N, C-alpha and C positions, 0 to 999 in steps of 0.2 A: 563388398564395402558397402554402410550404410548409407541411406540415400539424405539422412538428417542425426545429427543426434544431439535429445534437448533431453536435462532430466530436475530443470529449477521448480519446478511445483513439485505438492505433493501427490498429485494426479497422474502422476506421471506412471506410462506402460509396467506393469507390472514394477513397481514401487525401483525399478534399474533406467530405465530413458524407452525414449521418445526414438525409433529410427527410422520410421515409416511416415508416423503422418501423429501428430501434435495429439493429445486427447483432448486439448484446448479444443481443437479444430484447427489448427493452422497446418498448413502443406512442409513439402519442403522444400519449396522454393522459400516461401516467406523466411522459416526456422533458420538455412541457411543464410541468405542476407542478413538475417539480423547477427548472425556470427559474425559476416564483413565489418556491418554496422559497429557492434562492440571495438573488434578491432580496429577500426577506423575512427572512434570514440577516444580510443588509448592514443591515440594517434596523433591528435590534437590537445589531449592533456601533454603531452611530453613537450611540446614546444611553448602551452599556454605555463606551464607549471614555472620553466626557466623561467620567462617574462613575468611572471608573476614575483618571482624573486629579486627582480631588479625594478619590482615597484609599475610595470607597464599591464595593464589588467585589462579586458576587454568587455565591457556587461554584455557584446551577444556572444561571444564565446561563452561566455556562464552561461549562460540563458541554451543555446545551445549544446550545451552537455550534459545537463539537467532535462531537457525535452529530448534528445535523442536516446539516452540511456534508458528513458523513461519510459519510450516507445516500445524499450525491448520488454519490458513487465510479462509478465502471462496474461492474457488479453486484454492488451493495449492495441495493438497494431494488428491488421490480420493484410493490410494493403503492401503488397511487396514493387508495385509501383512507386508508393509513399516511401517508401524505405528505402528503395533507389533514389529517392529526390536528398533524403536526410544524409547518404553515402557520398553524395556529388558535393553538399554544402560541407560536410567533413573537410574532405578532402580541400575543398578551394580554402575552408579555413585553415589550415594544416599548414598548403602553400603562402598564404599571406603568413602567419604566425612566424613560418619558417626567414620568412624575406625580411619581416622585423629584428628577427635574431640578428640572420647575415649583416645590415645594416647599424646595428649596435654592438658589431663584433663580441655579440655574445654565442657561445658553443653551447649546446647539449651535451649532457652524460658521454662521454668516449665509448661508452658498452651500447650505446644505441646508434652512435654515427654511423650515415649509411646503411642502418638498418632496415629491413622492410619494414618496420613499425614505425617509422620516420618516413620512408621512402614511398610507401604502398601507392596503388594505382588501380583504379576500378575499370572496367566498361563489361557493354553488353555480352564480348566474345568469350567471356572466365566463363569457367567450366564450376558451377558453382559450389558440387560437391566435392570435387578433389579442392576446392579451395577452403569450403570450412574445414575439411579433413586437416591442413597447413594451418591454419590459424584458427580452428576453432576448442572447444572444450579436449576433442583427446589427443591432442598435439603433445598434453602432458604426462609424461608416460607414470611418471610415478606416483601412485594412486593416493598418499597421503599428502604431496604437492601440488596435487591436484583437488584434490578437497580444499585445504586451506585456500586457494585460488579461488575455488568458486564461493567459497563462504562469504569472502571478502568481495568479490563479482556485484556476488547478491544481495548482499548488505548496502553495495552502492548503489545498487537498483532502486531500493527502499530509501535512501536515501537520499538520491535523485528525485523521486517522487514527493516526499514531504517538502525537499530545497523545492522543488517549481512550483509549488502551492503559494510558498512563502514569498519566493521571488515573485508569484504574480501579484501578490500584495505590496510591492516593495521593502520586504525586508529580506536580508541578504546577508552573511558575514562571508568576511575576508577569510579567517580562519578554518572555516567549513572547505570552503573554495578548493583554500589549497591542498588539504589532504584528501577532498574529494578525488583530486589530479594526482599527487603522491601517489597515493592506494591502488589508482588505477595503472599509473604507470608500474607499481611494484609486481603485479601480478604479471609483468612479462619480463620479470626481471630473474633470471635463470643464477644469477649467484646469490641469490635469499634463502638460505635453508627454513628447515621447518618450525624450527624454535622462530626464525625472524619471522613468518608467517604469522607462526601462533600470536605472537604477539600485537601483530597487526592485526588479527581479527578482535580482538579484545579493544584496542585503539578505535578500529569501524564502530564497535560498541560507544565508543566513549564519544565519538562526533553525531551517531543515531539521537543517543540522549542531547544533543546541543541542537539539532536538528530539528528533533519533534519542538524544543523549548522553545526556539525558532518561530515556529510555525503556530506553537499556541501562544505566543505575545502576538504573531502577524492575525490569526484570527478574532484572540481577543479585542485590539486594539481598533479592528476594523467591523467589528459586529456585535462588541459587549460580550460579558460575561454569562457562558450559558447557564441556564437556570432550569428550575423544575419545571416540565411544562407536559402538559396532558397533551397529546397527539389523535388527532382521528382519524381510523384507516377505513371508513366509509367512503362515498364520493357525493357530489353537487350533481345537480341540475346541466349547469354551465359545460359547454367543451372546456378543454383539458388541456393544459404541456405537463410531459412527466421529463423529469429531469434526471439522470442518474447518474454513476462518477463519484467525484469524491471534493470538488475543486466549487469553494462555497463564493468568489468571488464572480465567478458563473452565476449560479442560482441570483446573486443580487442584484445584477444585471439585465437578465432573464426579469426577473420580480418589476422593478423600474421599467422596461420596455411595455411590460402585460397590463399594468395598473390601469386600469377605466377601458378598459378592450371589451369586459366582458371575459374574459377568458382567465381560467384557473390555472393555479399551479399547483402539479403534486410533487412531492419526490418519491425515491423510489432505490431499494436498497440503501448503501451508504453514505447514499445524500440525506434519509431519516434524520440525522445531529442537526440540520439547520434552520429546522424548526427548535432548537431548544435555545440559539441567539439573539436578542431583543431588535436588531437591527433586521431580523430577517422576518420574525415572527411578526412585525408590526404590520407588514403587509397580510390583508384580509384576505387577499386569493392565494398566497399559500394555503391552500384547503386540508393540507394530508398529505399521509404518508399511503402509496400505493401498490399492494405487492408487499415481497418476502427477498428475500438474499437474491442475490444474482442470476444466479442458475438457472430461478422458476421466467427469466426473460420472455422465453418461447414460446408462455404459454400467455403471463398477464401482460403483453404488448400487443396479442393480440384484442384482447379484451378490454385494453385501454380506450382504443379507437381512437386517438389522437395520437399528437406526434412525440418524440422523445430525440430529447439531445444528451447525447451521449460526452461528461464533461470529461473522463479520464477514462483509468483499466474496469475492467469485468463488462468486455464482450462479451457473446458467443453470438457466434457462427449461425444465423436463421435455418431452419428448416426448408427444404425444397418445397414446402406447400403451404409455407409462412404469406402473411398477405399484409403483414407492415413494413418491407419494406422501401416501398414509398415514402415512410413517412417517418426515417429513422437520419437524424444528423448527428456527426462527431466532430469533436473540438478537440484542440491542444493536441496529445501526443498522439489520440487514436485514430483509428481507420481501420474500413472494411469495403472492399471494392464493392462498387455499387449503393454504398449509405456518403449521401451529401458530406459535403467538410465546409462546415460553416469557420470562416478568416477572422482573424482580428486585424484590425488596421495598426496605421504606427504608433498611434495611444495606445495600443491594450484594449481596444474596443471592440466588443462582438456585432454584428448584426443581427437583430432575432425575425425582423421582420419577415421573411419569408417562413420562419417558421409558424408563426402570429396567426398570417394569412392562412396559412394551412390547418390551422387548426380552428378558425371560425367556419370552416367549412366540413367539422371532422362533428360525430356524436360523440356525446357527452360518455365518460365511462359509464362503463357495467359492473356493477358494484360485485366485487367478491367476497367483500369481508365488511363488519362494524365494526363503533365499537372505539375504544382509545387504548392507547397502550402511552407509557409517564418512563419521561426520561430527564437528561439535560443533569448526568449528576459527575459533571468535571469538578474536576480540584477545588477550583471558586464556591460554586454550588455542596460540596462535600464540606471545605471548611466552616460554613455559613450551617451548615447542622453539626458542625463538631462536638459543640455539649451536649446535643440529645446522644449521637452516637459512643464518646465517651463512657457517658452515665449509663448507657445498657449494655456496653462490654463489663464496665466494673461492677454491674449488677449482674451479671451471666445471661443476660436477656439475648445477647450475642456472647455466641462463642468462642465463632470464626468467621473468617472472610473468606472467599475461593475467589480468586480469579480466575476467569474463564472468558478471559478477553481476545481476538485473534479473527480467525476465516470461516466461513461457511462454504461448503462447496456439495459435490452431485452423490460422492458414493455414499452408498445405504449403511455401511460403519458410522457413518456420522449419527445417527439416530442415537448413538451412546451417549451424546450430550444433552439431549432430549433428558435421554434416561435418567444419564447423573444427575440432573439439576432436581429433577421430582423427587431423586431417591433421598435428597441431601436431607441432615436432619433441620428441622425448623427452626432451629434458632442459627442458622448459618447465614448470611447475606452474601447474593453473587455481586462481585464487583466484573463489570463487563463491557466491551467496546469493541466496536470493528462489527462482519458481520455474521459472526459466531451469534451475537447476539438470536438472532431472530429462533434457533434450533428454543428458543427458553422463553423470551419475552414477553408473551401472548399465551401463559399458562396459566396466571393468575394465582402466581403462588405464596401470595398475601403480603405481609407486614409481621413487625415488628415494635411495637412500641412506635407506630405510626410512620417507619422506617422502612421503604418498600425494599421486598428482599431481593429482590434483582436491580441494581443500578448502575444504568447503562449511563458513560461517560462519553461516550459518539463514536466515531469513528476510531480506524485499528494505529492510527496518528494518536487519538486520544488516551490510549495505553498509557502513554507518558504519564497523565493523571493519577495511575493506581503509581506509581514510581513515588510521585509527589506526595504521594496520602498515605505512604508506608513511611515514609521518611519522616512525615511532619509527627507519623503517631508514635513512632521511634522516639522522636522529642518529650512528646507527652507523657507515654510513660516509661521515661528515660532507662529505652533498653537498651545493652553492651551491643545490640547486632540486630540488623533489621531483620534477621532468620529468628530471632524470638521473639518477631511477634505474631500473633492468632491471624496469618495470614499464610494462603495457600495457594499455588499458581495452578491450574490445570489448563494451559493452552491449545488452542485448534490453529494449524498453520495451512497455509493453498499455497500463498506465494513470496514475491520477495520483498514485500513491505512488512510481510511476518518472521523474515531472519534479521530486519535491522531490529526490530523493536526487542525479538529475543537475544541478538545481541547488544543493547542495550540496558536489559533486564540483568544480562551478567557482565558485563560493566560495573554494572552498580553493588553487584556480590549476594544476589538473590540467588538461593539455592533452590533444589532439589523439586525444581522446575519440571512438571510433566509435559510434555508435547505428545499429539498425534493429530489423524489415527494414525499414523505410522509415520518413523523417524524418516528425515531426507534421506536420497538415494545419493541425496550430491556430498555424505557427510561417509568418508569410508571407517570402517571398524576400526581406526588405532585411534582417528580423531574420535569419533563418536564415543571410546573409552576414554582417551583423554576428559571430554568434555564430560561422563561420569565420573570421575574421580576429583577430579577438581570441584564439581558443584552440584553432583547429582542429579544432573541430567538426563533423563530418561523418557522412554516413550508409556503410554497408558497401554492397560493392560483389560481387563473387564471389569465395567460398572463394580461390580460388588465388590472385587479384590480393591479398588482402587479406593475404594471407600471404607473400607475397613485399612487403607494405608495411610489415607487423609487425617482419619477420624478415631483412630485406636488409643 
């Protein structure tokens, strides 16, 4: 019997599954506890959704479901004790909801009444390995049913991340919550056929579009419309705080609390797009971006010298000789044993005073590069340049766009994306978002009639911008189909937010997407064949071969 089983990320062992320890760094205890937590989350959804159908909605339950599932995303939470707290919190919520149902004489579906999903208990005496095998991934014997269930679940993990960010900004949707809960329950419904699960996969994509649109509205309402911005990648002389992850509300609070303290704030990895928002870039002590994609942090945190705040996932467990452990702070769904956890008060505010006082005692960052990079090309900014872009397409100056959004990661095979970008014809513009951009956003690929050849929309959720742009171009050029446009998709993936983005693109009808460096291990051969037949979804090959496919 395996100590654990996890195959949710692109780096999974042998592209089959991690069975001893996760390539991400999580141990078997944490992996098995996450399986338990996911099962508990589904149990909470079972009761919450029945109450929701009767107009009884509990905001603390909504927040818990998003936060708890978010904590199981790759590289989010490595703290077994914290995950246990989530489990106990979920069981307590489930019992509360069950009592509410009882008081209103509402019954859950008979197929789940008295089931383990509805009555699950957990204590320290549980054998985690046995328990994870009973309620985890491999309990579903049929490979195709398992594949479809996991695609849905991983899409929901991505949805929970984006939903959590929107919720932090007071933007929520009862329709999205309703689907979220129903889909969680459906992954435990043995009566659902492969056909019905396939339909649910694509419906998950529909709500992927909806949640990214919701977060887009939330971010734009709170921080303004992203605009073209040159971002400094060097350093100043003041002590600094480095903020990583994805949550823009958190960096806003940090900027407010550090103003006038003599502390500079730097973004890291997926927080780079904070510089594009008017309400964030107005802070003069937001001085630049430090470093590159998330997996470089074990070296970049050493040279940064000051405290680091993680708002969301993309943690890497430190090396044994790391010197920065006592200056790392985590927030929200993130955690790692030994790293300090910042809490939010009853109003959702974070107290950064401990981080600020530590920063004052630290050296200024060591410079690791210099210069600037340009970004801020979300759909609002692209529409502002629409006339110029359309004219460049009509004149033939721009022959094609290629969407190279997604994730970066450690594997050496990912050098493919830098090489691919370098070899692109000079009349092709790269549309990017997510940390995949760090493979090519510093290559100085030039511009076309003043339009940069790398247009960075922002974070992974800002892949939504490229769908909006594609639909607008379809309208402008009076195309019959979105796939008739001169836009290709060559997407890099790593974790579950990339799954919801992919499902969203498929829901919008976008075909012939290439994904890499590998196809997901959780997609069975039959499901992969289905996606290829219906959508032309395929994996990457070599740079030269793929260039021939895209531009022949």
